[in-house]
N, C-alpha and C positions, 0 to 999 in steps of 0.2 A: 651312236652308242657306240662307245669305244673301249676298244680290249684291252686290255693292260697284262705285259709277261715279270715273270721274275728269275734272272740267272744268276749261277752261281759261279764266279771266278776263283778259284782256291791257289793257291804258291805257296812254298814253304815257308816266305816272310809271314804272308796276311792271307784273310778269308775275302773277298770280293763280293759285293752284294748291290746287286744292277735292277734299279726301277723302272723299266721304263714304260714310258706312258707316249705314245706314237697321235700325238697330237702336234699342231700350230704352236699352241699356247703354252706346252708341258715340256720342258727340256727332261733330257735323260740324266736322273741321280744317282751318281754314285758313293757309295760308303762305304769308307775302308772298317774293316773292325781287326784287332789288332791280334796277335797270332796268339790261341788260345796254349793255354798253359794247363800243365797236368796236377788233377785233384790234389791237395796237401792231405795228409795223414796225420795224425796224434798219433808221438809212441808212447803207451802206457807201460812203465816197467813193472813187469812181472812183481807180485808178490804188494803190488801198493796197497790192493785193498784190504781192508780187513771187517770182519762180520762185528754190527754191533750189536751191543750185549751188555749186560749191568756188571758181566763180571770185564777184569782188567788183566789183560792179557800183554807179554812182545811179543809175543809170536805172529809173523803177517799173516793174513787169510786168503787165502787162494779161490779164486772164483770158481775154481774143480773142486774144489773141498767139498763135502754135506754134512752140517752140523745141524744138530740136534739138540733141543731143550727139555729138561723133567725137572717138571718141581711137585711137588708130596711135602705137604703139611699135615701134624698132628701134637694134639693136644696128651701129654701126660704128666703124671699124676708123680713129680717127684719135682722139687724146686727146680729154677735154671740154672743157678749155678754147680748144682751134683749132673744135673743132664750136660752142662760144658765138660765137665771134667770127663765124664765116661767118656765122650767126644772125642774127648782130646788123645785118650790113646788109641794110638791108631792100629798096633797091632792087636787089640784087642775087638776092631768090626769085623772080623771075620765070627763073629758068634752071634751077628743078628743081621751082615747082608750076606742073600743067598747063593750070589754069585762071587764073591771074594775068597779067594782061597788061602791066601796069606797078603800079610803087612811087614816089612820087617824095614826097620828103623834102622838108619846108619849110625854107626856109635859114633864116627868121627864125628859127621855132622848131623844133628838132630833134629834139624828142619828139613831133611831130606829121608823119603823112603821108598823101598820096592815093593810096587803092589803087583800080586798075580791072579786072574780070574781064567777059573777053569768051568765051565758050564756047559750043557747039551740042551740046544732051544733052539726052534725054528728050525729045523732040521740037520742041524749043525753042528759041529765040535767046536766052541767057541774057546779061543786059548789067548790070551792075551797078556803082555805084561808091559808097565812101567815107570818111571820114576819121576815122583811128585817131591814138588817143593810147596813146605806148607807158609806161608805169609805168615805179617805180621797178625798175629788173632786180636780182638778184642775180649780181654776177659770176660767169663760167664756172658757173650754176646753175640760172638761171632767167629769162626772158624773158615779161611777157606785157603785154598792149596791153584794148585795148576801144573800140569805135567811138562816133564822139561827132555822126556825123548821116547821113545815107546808110542802107544795109544796115546793117540789127541784128546785130553780133556781137561778141564778147569771145573770148581764146584765152590760151595758156602753153605755152610751150616749156622742160620740163625736160632738165638734161642729168645724169646720174649715170658716174662714170667708173667701168669696168669693171677696168681695168687701165694700165699704163700707154701703153699706147696704142691704147686703144680706149674708147667708151662707151656708154652706151643714151640715145637720145635719147626722150623724152615728151613727143606734142607733144598737146593736148586743145584743141580749136573748139567751141563750143556760137553757135549762129546763128537769127534769126529766119527761119523760112521766109516769102519774099516772094509774096506775094498771085496772081499766076501760077503758083506752084509747088505752091500748095494742092492740087489735086484727086491731085498724084503725092505727096505727101508719103510713103504709106507705101515709097514703092521711094526716095527724096530721099535717105535717110540712107546705107544702105546704097551707095550711088552715089557720096556723098561721100567715105566710111571708102575706100571703091576708089581714089580720086581722088591721097587725101592719102599713102595707103600709096603709090601709082607716084611721090609727089610725094617720100617719104621714100625711095626706092629710089632716084630721080634725085640727093637733096641726099648719099648714103651714098657716090655715085661720083665728084659735084661733088667732096666734102668730101676722098676720100681722090689723086683727082688735085690738089686745094690743095692738100693738104698733101705731095706728091712734090716738086711746081717750090719748095717755098720751103728 
């Protein structure tokens, strides 16, 4: 029975591995390993990630941001053209959205509007504002927007005819969870969907009332 040994000899230039078989028929083999190189790292520029979503936005998505999506649908008893026209009046939205305090369309740039939210919920006083840009709409079919500054959000409202006097309104909103509300993020989404459902119900009544007075 022969014994074998492995020895390591290192130097700044290389690492030497010697496998020794102390027999007459087996010489000593030396294997030189090239110098070890430090591991390579790939540098990813900050803000190069974008969140997949059905919304289109030029704003870079940071992995540190937490976004949530909410969807509410409801069939209402007015034609799609009437619902579209009513929802196009941004300054009237506080009439049915319970958490929107006011909306002000900029006179010199009518595609821009300032939104203000003031609401008490989840044990906190919530106050936020943002500047929104309305994107090119599809008449009687789609309204969509995105924020340019302030509270990060984007969304779309679509109108699907269900008959001559009714339509389906599909509201989808994507928003960045504010730092203040990150500890309650798990309950924020269902809470927001509940608010939007209440708003949609109020819009259905508002649209029906407005349609009957025309």
